[in-house]
N, C-alpha and C positions, 0 to 999 in steps of 0.2 A: 656204826652200821644200822641200827635201828631209825636213825635220822633219814638214811638213805631210802630204806624200805617206805618209810612214811613219804618221803619225796615222791618216789615212783607211784605209790597209792594216790596221791594228790594229782599227779600229773595224768594217771589213768582216769580219774573220775573227772578231770577237766575234759580231756579228749573224747570220753564216753558222752558228755553232756553237749559238747561241741557237734559230734556226729550226730547225736540224736535231733539237735536243733537244725542243723543241714537237711537232714532226711526229712524232718516235717516240714520245712520251708520248700523243699523240692516237691513233697507231695502236693502242697497248697498250688505251686506254681503249675505242675503237671496236671490238675484237676481242671484249670482254666484253659488248657490247650485240647484241642482235637485230637487226642492220642487215645488208642484202643486201650480199654482196661485189661486186655489180655497181653498187653506188652510187657515183656520181662522186666523191665526198670519198673513199671507201674506195680506190677506184682511185688517185686522186691520191696519197694517203699511200704507198700501197703503191708507187707509182712512184719516190717521194722516197726512201723509207726501205730498199727491198730491195736496192739496190746495196752499202748499208752492212751490213744485218742478214743477206743471204744469205751472204756468206763467213764471217761469224762463227758462224753457225748451223752451216755446214758443218764449220768448225774445231773446234766443241765437241762432246763427247761426247753421245751420247743421254741425255736426263734425263726420259724418259717423256713424261708430257704436258706438262711445264713447259719453256717457252723462256725461257732465260736471255739469248738474244742482244740484247735491248733493254736490259738492264743493262750488259752488256760494251759495247756501242756508246756508251751515254751516257758510260761510264768513259773509253774511247778518245777521243771527241770532245773530253771535258774536258782529256784530257793532250795531245792535237794542238792545242788551242786555247792552251793554256800554253806549249807548245814554240814555237809559231809567233809568239805575243805577245812571249815573251822574246827569240827571234830578232830579231824586227824592232825591238824597244826597243833592242837593242845596236846596230842600224845606226843609230840617232837620233844 
């Protein structure tokens, strides 16, 4: 029973990481398109990703017109996913 719960937690961590990755990539792609910032989809993606991207953006030095926060966010999400899955696997 304990292993089943841990398996579900690992699945949840992986799905959450994948969903965040997709949201960040979608936000990047939409930022290149002539779509209104007031669009419901843009506001949804901003709401989901800004809590992750905002602190990273503030911590990075200014890079002119380039925003590397999505790249670092994807790296951090990947690392956090691996650490959490490894820690959960050790509990099984």
